[in-house]
NUVEX-635260 format. One record per residue (C-alpha): x, y, z; chain; residue number from 1. Coordinates in steps of 0.02 Angstrom, whole numbers, plus 50000, padded with zeros to 5 digits. Layout:
[node [X Y Z] 'A' NUM]
...
This chain:
[node [55731 55611 55750] 'A' 1]
[node [55713 55582 55924] 'A' 2]
[node [55522 55557 55954] 'A' 3]
[node [55535 55677 56123] 'A' 4]
[node [55625 55825 56037] 'A' 5]
[node [55507 55820 55898] 'A' 6]
[node [55359 55845 56036] 'A' 7]
[node [55467 55971 56116] 'A' 8]
[node [55507 56079 55976] 'A' 9]
[node [55328 56053 55884] 'A' 10]
[node [55241 56246 55831] 'A' 11]
[node [55073 56242 55755] 'A' 12]
[node [55125 56410 55689] 'A' 13]
[node [55271 56330 55592] 'A' 14]
[node [55138 56200 55538] 'A' 15]
[node [55039 56335 55458] 'A' 16]
[node [55189 56426 55374] 'A' 17]
[node [55181 56266 55273] 'A' 18]
[node [55013 56329 55210] 'A' 19]
[node [55039 56502 55205] 'A' 20]
[node [54918 56519 55334] 'A' 21]
[node [54880 56609 55479] 'A' 22]
[node [54712 56575 55592] 'A' 23]
[node [54593 56680 55560] 'A' 24]
[node [54624 56686 55362] 'A' 25]
[node [54531 56634 55230] 'A' 26]
[node [54543 56445 55208] 'A' 27]
[node [54483 56319 55063] 'A' 28]
[node [54517 56113 55077] 'A' 29]
[node [54533 56136 54864] 'A' 30]
[node [54654 56262 54887] 'A' 31]
[node [54752 56190 55007] 'A' 32]
[node [54764 56003 54935] 'A' 33]
[node [54759 56046 54718] 'A' 34]
[node [54772 56232 54690] 'A' 35]
[node [54932 56314 54755] 'A' 36]
[node [55025 56158 54681] 'A' 37]
[node [54929 56202 54480] 'A' 38]
[node [55059 56339 54442] 'A' 39]
[node [55199 56204 54427] 'A' 40]
[node [55111 56163 54244] 'A' 41]
[node [55196 55973 54234] 'A' 42]
[node [55191 55951 54421] 'A' 43]
[node [55110 55762 54432] 'A' 44]
[node [54978 55748 54561] 'A' 45]
[node [54885 55579 54517] 'A' 46]
[node [54950 55384 54430] 'A' 47]
[node [54770 55322 54401] 'A' 48]
[node [54756 55129 54362] 'A' 49]
[node [54633 54990 54374] 'A' 50]
[node [54624 54817 54386] 'A' 51]
[node [54630 54779 54208] 'A' 52]
[node [54795 54916 54191] 'A' 53]
[node [54719 55067 54119] 'A' 54]
[node [54812 55206 54169] 'A' 55]
[node [54789 55414 54178] 'A' 56]
[node [54896 55530 54244] 'A' 57]
[node [54834 55702 54322] 'A' 58]
[node [54965 55841 54352] 'A' 59]
[node [54903 55983 54478] 'A' 60]
[node [54846 56087 54350] 'A' 61]
[node [54718 55964 54247] 'A' 62]
[node [54641 55943 54410] 'A' 63]
[node [54597 56132 54463] 'A' 64]
[node [54533 56143 54273] 'A' 65]
[node [54440 55996 54288] 'A' 66]
[node [54384 56039 54461] 'A' 67]
[node [54368 56218 54419] 'A' 68]
[node [54240 56151 54275] 'A' 69]
[node [54154 56043 54383] 'A' 70]
[node [54117 56190 54505] 'A' 71]
[node [54032 56267 54387] 'A' 72]
[node [53917 56125 54344] 'A' 73]
[node [53884 56088 54533] 'A' 74]
[node [53827 56266 54526] 'A' 75]
[node [53710 56240 54376] 'A' 76]
[node [53625 56095 54487] 'A' 77]
[node [53599 56218 54622] 'A' 78]
[node [53728 56149 54749] 'A' 79]
[node [53758 56309 54843] 'A' 80]
[node [53863 56357 54996] 'A' 81]
[node [53836 56267 55137] 'A' 82]
[node [53731 56123 55051] 'A' 83]
[node [53789 55935 55054] 'A' 84]
[node [53870 55850 54892] 'A' 85]
[node [53887 55655 54904] 'A' 86]
[node [53982 55555 54814] 'A' 87]
[node [53949 55328 54770] 'A' 88]
[node [54108 55284 54671] 'A' 89]
[node [54262 55201 54671] 'A' 90]
[node [54403 55256 54652] 'A' 91]
[node [54360 55351 54517] 'A' 92]
[node [54433 55517 54461] 'A' 93]
[node [54247 55584 54436] 'A' 94]
[node [54261 55554 54603] 'A' 95]
[node [54425 55652 54640] 'A' 96]
[node [54341 55793 54556] 'A' 97]
[node [54174 55804 54633] 'A' 98]
[node [54249 55829 54798] 'A' 99]
[node [54363 55972 54736] 'A' 100]
[node [54211 56068 54670] 'A' 101]
[node [54113 56037 54814] 'A' 102]
[node [54229 56121 54925] 'A' 103]
[node [54256 56268 54793] 'A' 104]
[node [54098 56304 54791] 'A' 105]
[node [54087 56286 54991] 'A' 106]
[node [53969 56149 55003] 'A' 107]
[node [54011 55981 55098] 'A' 108]
[node [54036 55824 55035] 'A' 109]
[node [53983 55644 55091] 'A' 110]
[node [54069 55500 55071] 'A' 111]
[node [53971 55351 55053] 'A' 112]
[node [54037 55162 55024] 'A' 113]
[node [54003 55074 54854] 'A' 114]
[node [53991 54919 54941] 'A' 115]
[node [53826 55004 55043] 'A' 116]
[node [53684 54924 54994] 'A' 117]
[node [53514 55014 54987] 'A' 118]
[node [53469 55058 55193] 'A' 119]
[node [53651 55109 55215] 'A' 120]
[node [53660 55244 55085] 'A' 121]
[node [53470 55304 55137] 'A' 122]
[node [53508 55329 55306] 'A' 123]
[node [53674 55440 55261] 'A' 124]
[node [53595 55526 55120] 'A' 125]
[node [53435 55578 55211] 'A' 126]
[node [53518 55614 55402] 'A' 127]
[node [53636 55710 55304] 'A' 128]
[node [53516 55790 55188] 'A' 129]
[node [53600 55760 55036] 'A' 130]
[node [53538 55882 54873] 'A' 131]
[node [53657 55783 54751] 'A' 132]
[node [53718 55614 54736] 'A' 133]
[node [53874 55599 54614] 'A' 134]
[node [53865 55411 54575] 'A' 135]
[node [53865 55295 54424] 'A' 136]
[node [53682 55172 54356] 'A' 137]
[node [53764 55014 54436] 'A' 138]
[node [53787 55099 54600] 'A' 139]
[node [53578 55205 54575] 'A' 140]
[node [53490 55034 54527] 'A' 141]
[node [53509 54994 54714] 'A' 142]
[node [53407 55146 54744] 'A' 143]
[node [53269 55104 54610] 'A' 144]
[node [53138 55067 54768] 'A' 145]
[node [53190 55220 54859] 'A' 146]
[node [53091 55377 54890] 'A' 147]
[node [53236 55511 54837] 'A' 148]
[node [53215 55683 54892] 'A' 149]
[node [53395 55730 54780] 'A' 150]
[node [53456 55768 54629] 'A' 151]
[node [53569 55616 54549] 'A' 152]
[node [53724 55648 54418] 'A' 153]
[node [53771 55491 54339] 'A' 154]
[node [53936 55460 54281] 'A' 155]
[node [53886 55351 54156] 'A' 156]
[node [53725 55409 54097] 'A' 157]
[node [53640 55550 54021] 'A' 158]
[node [53607 55708 54082] 'A' 159]
[node [53416 55793 54031] 'A' 160]
[node [53530 55888 53894] 'A' 161]
[node [53588 55744 53810] 'A' 162]
[node [53780 55769 53900] 'A' 163]
[node [53870 55634 53960] 'A' 164]
[node [53974 55674 54142] 'A' 165]
[node [54141 55746 54040] 'A' 166]
[node [54023 55829 53918] 'A' 167]
[node [53939 55945 54044] 'A' 168]
[node [54101 55968 54140] 'A' 169]
[node [54160 56016 53979] 'A' 170]
[node [54058 56139 53952] 'A' 171]
[node [54082 56270 54085] 'A' 172]
[node [54274 56363 54093] 'A' 173]
[node [54408 56305 54183] 'A' 174]
[node [54425 56458 54305] 'A' 175]
[node [54331 56490 54446] 'A' 176]
[node [54344 56598 54582] 'A' 177]
[node [54335 56501 54747] 'A' 178]
[node [54167 56522 54867] 'A' 179]
[node [54266 56597 55030] 'A' 180]
[node [54280 56499 55173] 'A' 181]
[node [54323 56489 55333] 'A' 182]
[node [54400 56389 55474] 'A' 183]
[node [54261 56337 55534] 'A' 184]
[node [54160 56303 55391] 'A' 185]
[node [54127 56131 55379] 'A' 186]
[node [54183 56012 55199] 'A' 187]
[node [54159 55843 55235] 'A' 188]
[node [54028 55733 55352] 'A' 189]
[node [54106 55562 55386] 'A' 190]
[node [53982 55416 55439] 'A' 191]
[node [54070 55326 55543] 'A' 192]
[node [54093 55130 55544] 'A' 193]
[node [53951 55076 55645] 'A' 194]
[node [54069 54963 55751] 'A' 195]
[node [53918 54979 55899] 'A' 196]
[node [53770 55070 55824] 'A' 197]
[node [53693 55140 55701] 'A' 198]
[node [53832 55257 55600] 'A' 199]
[node [53830 55438 55635] 'A' 200]
[node [53895 55590 55516] 'A' 201]
[node [54064 55645 55575] 'A' 202]
[node [54067 55818 55551] 'A' 203]
[node [54255 55924 55509] 'A' 204]
[node [54329 56067 55436] 'A' 205]
[node [54412 56166 55314] 'A' 206]
[node [54551 56177 55440] 'A' 207]
[node [54572 55963 55467] 'A' 208]
[node [54704 55963 55327] 'A' 209]
[node [54826 56043 55440] 'A' 210]
[node [54784 55973 55586] 'A' 211]
[node [54825 55799 55485] 'A' 212]
[node [54993 55889 55438] 'A' 213]
[node [55095 55805 55615] 'A' 214]
[node [55020 55640 55567] 'A' 215]
[node [55058 55642 55374] 'A' 216]
[node [55230 55735 55396] 'A' 217]
[node [55285 55606 55575] 'A' 218]
[node [55197 55474 55572] 'A' 219]
[node [55193 55445 55383] 'A' 220]
[node [55341 55538 55345] 'A' 221]
[node [55305 55609 55178] 'A' 222]
[node [55429 55713 55116] 'A' 223]
[node [55455 55800 54966] 'A' 224]
[node [55535 55648 54842] 'A' 225]
[node [55414 55519 54897] 'A' 226]
[node [55284 55446 54782] 'A' 227]
[node [55123 55400 54877] 'A' 228]
[node [55022 55264 54900] 'A' 229]
[node [54874 55251 55004] 'A' 230]
[node [54763 55103 54985] 'A' 231]
[node [54606 55143 55089] 'A' 232]
[node [54431 55169 55015] 'A' 233]
[node [54368 55355 54964] 'A' 234]
[node [54213 55307 55064] 'A' 235]
[node [54316 55282 55207] 'A' 236]
[node [54394 55438 55321] 'A' 237]
[node [54565 55354 55312] 'A' 238]
[node [54561 55325 55134] 'A' 239]
[node [54479 55507 55105] 'A' 240]
[node [54578 55610 55191] 'A' 241]
[node [54746 55541 55225] 'A' 242]
[node [54767 55394 55086] 'A' 243]
[node [54714 55530 54941] 'A' 244]
[node [54692 55725 54972] 'A' 245]
[node [54801 55766 55156] 'A' 246]
[node [54939 55672 55070] 'A' 247]
[node [54920 55786 54871] 'A' 248]
[node [54910 55954 54990] 'A' 249]
[node [55126 55917 55018] 'A' 250]
[node [55106 55940 54806] 'A' 251]
[node [55183 55746 54778] 'A' 252]
[node [55107 55614 54658] 'A' 253]
[node [55025 55478 54743] 'A' 254]
[node [54975 55307 54664] 'A' 255]
[node [54779 55283 54656] 'A' 256]
[node [54717 55110 54627] 'A' 257]
[node [54538 55030 54567] 'A' 258]
[node [54493 54875 54598] 'A' 259]
[node [54492 54731 54743] 'A' 260]
[node [54647 54689 54830] 'A' 261]
[node [54758 54571 54750] 'A' 262]
[node [54941 54547 54818] 'A' 263]
[node [55030 54521 54659] 'A' 264]
[node [54943 54688 54568] 'A' 265]
[node [54987 54786 54729] 'A' 266]
[node [55181 54713 54713] 'A' 267]
[node [55187 54771 54524] 'A' 268]
[node [55083 54919 54578] 'A' 269]
[node [55210 54979 54717] 'A' 270]
[node [55379 54932 54589] 'A' 271]
[node [55313 55029 54434] 'A' 272]
[node [55274 55173 54498] 'A' 273]
[node [55410 55174 54609] 'A' 274]
[node [55321 55190 54771] 'A' 275]
[node [55401 55243 54911] 'A' 276]
[node [55283 55287 55064] 'A' 277]
[node [55134 55154 55078] 'A' 278]
[node [55003 55127 55182] 'A' 279]
[node [54845 54991 55195] 'A' 280]
[node [54740 54897 55311] 'A' 281]
[node [54790 54767 55420] 'A' 282]
[node [54725 54647 55331] 'A' 283]
[node [54787 54684 55171] 'A' 284]
[node [55003 54644 55261] 'A' 285]
[node [54926 54500 55303] 'A' 286]
[node [54847 54418 55144] 'A' 287]
[node [55029 54486 55101] 'A' 288]
[node [55117 54395 55239] 'A' 289]
[node [55030 54218 55179] 'A' 290]
[node [55068 54257 54982] 'A' 291]
[node [55257 54204 55027] 'A' 292]
[node [55419 54271 54981] 'A' 293]
[node [55441 54190 54823] 'A' 294]
[node [55310 54324 54754] 'A' 295]
[node [55401 54453 54842] 'A' 296]
[node [55568 54404 54751] 'A' 297]
[node [55480 54439 54571] 'A' 298]
[node [55485 54625 54611] 'A' 299]
[node [55605 54768 54637] 'A' 300]
[node [55496 54846 54771] 'A' 301]
[node [55576 54995 54823] 'A' 302]
[node [55480 55058 54966] 'A' 303]
[node [55539 55122 55142] 'A' 304]
[node [55394 55182 55235] 'A' 305]
[node [55264 55069 55268] 'A' 306]
[node [55109 55101 55393] 'A' 307]
[node [54938 55015 55459] 'A' 308]
[node [54788 55122 55525] 'A' 309]
[node [54600 55047 55550] 'A' 310]
[node [54613 54897 55692] 'A' 311]
[node [54789 54842 55796] 'A' 312]
[node [54908 54745 55681] 'A' 313]
[node [54972 54576 55731] 'A' 314]
[node [55176 54571 55797] 'A' 315]
[node [55205 54419 55670] 'A' 316]
[node [55178 54532 55517] 'A' 317]
[node [55279 54663 55582] 'A' 318]
[node [55404 54530 55608] 'A' 319]
[node [55389 54473 55405] 'A' 320]
[node [55401 54654 55338] 'A' 321]
[node [55560 54693 55450] 'A' 322]
[node [55625 54519 55389] 'A' 323]
[node [55600 54523 55200] 'A' 324]
[node [55570 54720 55163] 'A' 325]
[node [55723 54762 55303] 'A' 326]
[node [55573 54897 55376] 'A' 327]
[node [55441 54865 55480] 'A' 328]
[node [55257 54911 55482] 'A' 329]
[node [55221 55060 55583] 'A' 330]
[node [55047 55035 55649] 'A' 331]
[node [54932 55192 55678] 'A' 332]
[node [54747 55213 55786] 'A' 333]
[node [54629 55354 55731] 'A' 334]
[node [54458 55356 55754] 'A' 335]
[node [54337 55458 55608] 'A' 336]
[node [54305 55593 55746] 'A' 337]
[node [54486 55634 55821] 'A' 338]
[node [54625 55604 55667] 'A' 339]
[node [54761 55483 55685] 'A' 340]
[node [54786 55521 55887] 'A' 341]
[node [54919 55382 55916] 'A' 342]
[node [55064 55289 55823] 'A' 343]
[node [55244 55238 55774] 'A' 344]
[node [55320 55380 55694] 'A' 345]
[node [55401 55355 55541] 'A' 346]
[node [55525 55484 55565] 'A' 347]
[node [55600 55447 55693] 'A' 348]
[node [55698 55311 55765] 'A' 349]
[node [55587 55262 55911] 'A' 350]
[node [55592 55100 55939] 'A' 351]
[node [55440 54976 55883] 'A' 352]
[node [55364 54866 55975] 'A' 353]
[node [55250 54754 55880] 'A' 354]
[node [55080 54743 55938] 'A' 355]
[node [55082 54938 56013] 'A' 356]
[node [54973 55089 55939] 'A' 357]
[node [55150 55182 55984] 'A' 358]
[node [55137 55356 56068] 'A' 359]
[node [55034 55510 56059] 'A' 360]
[node [55049 55617 55911] 'A' 361]
[node [55149 55793 55948] 'A' 362]
[node [55049 55932 55952] 'A' 363]
[node [54888 55859 56053] 'A' 364]
[node [54874 55814 56225] 'A' 365]
[node [54807 55621 56244] 'A' 366]
[node [54771 55528 56388] 'A' 367]
[node [54682 55388 56461] 'A' 368]
[node [54575 55433 56594] 'A' 369]
[node [54441 55321 56716] 'A' 370]
[node [54268 55348 56713] 'A' 371]
[node [54299 55495 56844] 'A' 372]
[node [54389 55592 56712] 'A' 373]
[node [54536 55568 56833] 'A' 374]
[node [54715 55530 56715] 'A' 375]
[node [54760 55324 56744] 'A' 376]
[node [54920 55242 56796] 'A' 377]
[node [55031 55168 56699] 'A' 378]
[node [55001 54988 56658] 'A' 379]
[node [54815 55020 56697] 'A' 380]
[node [54661 55040 56574] 'A' 381]
[node [54584 55178 56565] 'A' 382]
[node [54484 55250 56386] 'A' 383]
[node [54588 55349 56240] 'A' 384]
[node [54529 55541 56267] 'A' 385]
[node [54603 55683 56193] 'A' 386]
[node [54606 55863 56267] 'A' 387]
[node [54491 55977 56153] 'A' 388]
[node [54555 56139 56235] 'A' 389]
[node [54727 56090 56142] 'A' 390]
[node [54798 56101 55991] 'A' 391]
[node [54675 56083 55817] 'A' 392]
[node [54567 55967 55875] 'A' 393]
[node [54453 55953 55716] 'A' 394]
[node [54295 55875 55764] 'A' 395]
[node [54155 55984 55751] 'A' 396]
[node [54009 55882 55836] 'A' 397]
[node [53894 55756 55747] 'A' 398]
[node [53775 55832 55588] 'A' 399]
[node [53622 55865 55685] 'A' 400]
[node [53633 55737 55837] 'A' 401]
[node [53674 55860 55957] 'A' 402]
[node [53631 55738 56112] 'A' 403]
[node [53775 55645 56021] 'A' 404]
[node [53887 55724 56030] 'A' 405]
[node [53870 55783 56232] 'A' 406]
[node [53882 55597 56225] 'A' 407]
[node [54077 55609 56182] 'A' 408]
[node [54103 55755 56313] 'A' 409]
[node [54192 55741 56473] 'A' 410]
[node [54232 55918 56550] 'A' 411]
[node [54371 55972 56423] 'A' 412]
[node [54401 55773 56367] 'A' 413]
[node [54356 55694 56214] 'A' 414]
[node [54289 55530 56248] 'A' 415]
[node [54344 55396 56115] 'A' 416]
[node [54270 55253 56156] 'A' 417]
[node [54424 55146 56150] 'A' 418]
[node [54538 55088 56274] 'A' 419]
[node [54688 55054 56329] 'A' 420]
[node [54847 55030 56406] 'A' 421]
[node [54996 55127 56435] 'A' 422]
[node [55169 55064 56474] 'A' 423]
[node [55343 55104 56584] 'A' 424]
[node [55390 55186 56419] 'A' 425]
[node [55222 55299 56380] 'A' 426]
[node [55188 55160 56231] 'A' 427]
[node [55012 55119 56198] 'A' 428]
[node [54913 54951 56205] 'A' 429]
[node [54743 54950 56118] 'A' 430]
[node [54641 54830 56244] 'A' 431]
[node [54466 54863 56123] 'A' 432]
[node [54316 54947 56125] 'A' 433]
[node [54251 55033 56311] 'A' 434]
[node [54074 54904 56268] 'A' 435]
[node [54212 54768 56215] 'A' 436]
[node [54288 54742 56371] 'A' 437]
[node [54265 54584 56479] 'A' 438]
[node [54261 54575 56642] 'A' 439]
[node [54270 54417 56707] 'A' 440]
[node [54304 54355 56917] 'A' 441]
[node [54356 54517 56949] 'A' 442]
[node [54472 54535 56822] 'A' 443]
[node [54450 54665 56676] 'A' 444]
[node [54506 54575 56510] 'A' 445]
[node [54542 54687 56325] 'A' 446]
[node [54496 54564 56196] 'A' 447]
[node [54627 54628 56083] 'A' 448]
[node [54783 54526 56192] 'A' 449]
[node [54669 54385 56177] 'A' 450]
[node [54646 54368 55981] 'A' 451]
[node [54813 54442 55961] 'A' 452]
[node [54895 54283 56042] 'A' 453]
[node [54752 54188 55965] 'A' 454]
[node [54814 54260 55795] 'A' 455]
[node [55010 54213 55820] 'A' 456]
[node [54942 54009 55804] 'A' 457]
[node [54979 53954 55633] 'A' 458]
[node [54802 53873 55603] 'A' 459]
[node [54716 54044 55636] 'A' 460]
[node [54675 54146 55508] 'A' 461]
[node [54578 54275 55601] 'A' 462]
[node [54526 54288 55788] 'A' 463]
[node [54373 54398 55875] 'A' 464]
[node [54336 54361 56061] 'A' 465]
[node [54184 54443 56173] 'A' 466]
[node [54132 54411 56351] 'A' 467]
[node [53986 54283 56374] 'A' 468]
[node [53875 54298 56526] 'A' 469]
[node [53922 54168 56684] 'A' 470]
[node [53862 54139 56826] 'A' 471]
[node [54027 54105 56917] 'A' 472]
[node [54122 54232 56848] 'A' 473]
[node [54007 54372 56792] 'A' 474]
[node [54074 54340 56612] 'A' 475]
[node [54193 54225 56531] 'A' 476]
[node [54321 54234 56376] 'A' 477]
[node [54241 54169 56219] 'A' 478]
[node [54323 54160 56061] 'A' 479]
[node [54281 54155 55878] 'A' 480]
[node [54400 54087 55753] 'A' 481]
[node [54413 54057 55560] 'A' 482]
[node [54553 53963 55534] 'A' 483]
[node [54675 53943 55378] 'A' 484]
[node [54631 53828 55246] 'A' 485]
[node [54719 53686 55295] 'A' 486]
[node [54650 53657 55458] 'A' 487]
[node [54503 53592 55518] 'A' 488]
[node [54390 53616 55651] 'A' 489]
[node [54391 53491 55793] 'A' 490]
[node [54384 53488 55964] 'A' 491]
[node [54560 53405 56006] 'A' 492]
[node [54616 53591 55911] 'A' 493]
[node [54485 53699 56015] 'A' 494]
[node [54605 53631 56170] 'A' 495]
[node [54763 53664 56089] 'A' 496]
[node [54711 53865 56068] 'A' 497]
[node [54665 53867 56241] 'A' 498]
[node [54802 53810 56320] 'A' 499]
[node [54923 53920 56181] 'A' 500]
[node [54828 54064 56241] 'A' 501]
[node [54859 54008 56420] 'A' 502]
[node [55051 53966 56415] 'A' 503]
[node [55046 54176 56317] 'A' 504]
[node [54937 54256 56432] 'A' 505]
[node [54878 54193 56582] 'A' 506]
[node [54744 54079 56672] 'A' 507]
[node [54611 54191 56674] 'A' 508]
[node [54646 54267 56516] 'A' 509]
[node [54612 54121 56385] 'A' 510]
[node [54444 54100 56307] 'A' 511]
[node [54331 53959 56396] 'A' 512]
[node [54228 53931 56250] 'A' 513]
[node [54281 53924 56045] 'A' 514]
[node [54180 53926 55924] 'A' 515]
[node [54213 53891 55738] 'A' 516]
[node [54149 54031 55596] 'A' 517]
[node [54179 54045 55409] 'A' 518]
[node [54206 54234 55428] 'A' 519]
[node [54184 54337 55555] 'A' 520]
[node [54059 54506 55544] 'A' 521]
[node [54125 54675 55509] 'A' 522]
[node [54087 54847 55467] 'A' 523]
[node [54102 54886 55279] 'A' 524]
[node [54293 54978 55330] 'A' 525]
[node [54340 54816 55375] 'A' 526]
[node [54323 54828 55588] 'A' 527]
[node [54246 54692 55694] 'A' 528]
[node [54089 54686 55731] 'A' 529]
[node [54075 54591 55907] 'A' 530]
[node [53926 54663 55958] 'A' 531]
[node [53841 54583 55800] 'A' 532]
[node [53943 54415 55889] 'A' 533]
[node [53887 54434 56059] 'A' 534]
[node [53698 54455 55974] 'A' 535]
[node [53715 54300 55874] 'A' 536]
[node [53785 54195 55947] 'A' 537]
[node [53786 54236 56166] 'A' 538]
């Protein structure tokens, strides 16, 4: 399929038909992703497995019945429409059932990440006004010295009535009348990863599943015969929606793996469940490349669609997959607030340009604008912005933070805070965060291009680039490098890196300073926190 034909023939009315929905109708996420498929009694929804090899198979019927019972349980705990319910678990079936039940009672789901410490948990729980936290005893122990105003239900504990989690759930009926909700009713408060400061609660509605359809159908290219495996954690927006609930809205089986990332385990899962469609973070793909081809050849992997999101994917990783799997990785770009805006599309015959974000998502108008709100020329750097008057833009603002919401708006444009360039073919190229741009001797330098260049060197495991204040140039480029195991820091290697980048890019872009680190500061979702590097090292 040709990308331009896809854009030309795109219709939101046709998308809505896939969900038997018309604008103005009632809409509920739990129905769209689960209940409407449950009449097929044997339709598999989830293949669940943990690191030890324990496994479960859940049909859509079972998922519907368990979430119905859980909805009754939530009501019994005082949860009502508009309340906030937080989930702080790993990739447990209890978490998936809780999210579905939350939507069924008309409440708002607040995802939390298990690697959070007490301050991170309490900030999100307090800011959103959580009334119930569903978690386990290990996670709850983090809050033993905290004053909490919310109720807690643990999946491995005992209720006041002496019941386990599942005994409580099973004590209720397996039918439930879903609380009526509409397009503008909030469904999720997803906190940003804190790349630039204190995390903010981005609100999305029950319509978000429909808004995600073009991404799922065209970028990931989900088909009715796919078996889908998305690796991101459900504490983050990409893990919650594109990796879990959005593929379920297609009525297909998904693989849910609870365990630490291990290359061989991932290969085993891809082989065992005949996974055809796979998406993971760039870090995972780099580890798969680093594991080499001998391990790969032990398994019969049938996957034909590979996707990546979260941060720019290095070109050499794309080439490795093309050479060894016969398919490149299709890189995708999005944000917590905006969803997946610019992508390489598995469904099309578009040429893959390694390192490029791709092309705008059908159904949305995405542009690069300057500080005055004008669209920049191709080849010039601009901020990625989305026209909020177009399509089904689903960001409803930040929870209880009107000023921060206003700060993201420029007329009709929603400002992502990310910078990019567009080449002559219309492809977008990520340049970094707006506050990451380096201004050196009159040049505006995006850190990502320099980082990608460094990553091409065999000694480099990871790299991050910032601007360091300089009296003569305003700023100079400073790079922080994590080396591969077989290399040691040295002045000679530092000079080699400088010459390497200078030859690959230009004289004004190469790093004047290089500092070797054992690891880079990152958010819990794996995004490099350059602002912490500036704070700690400049």
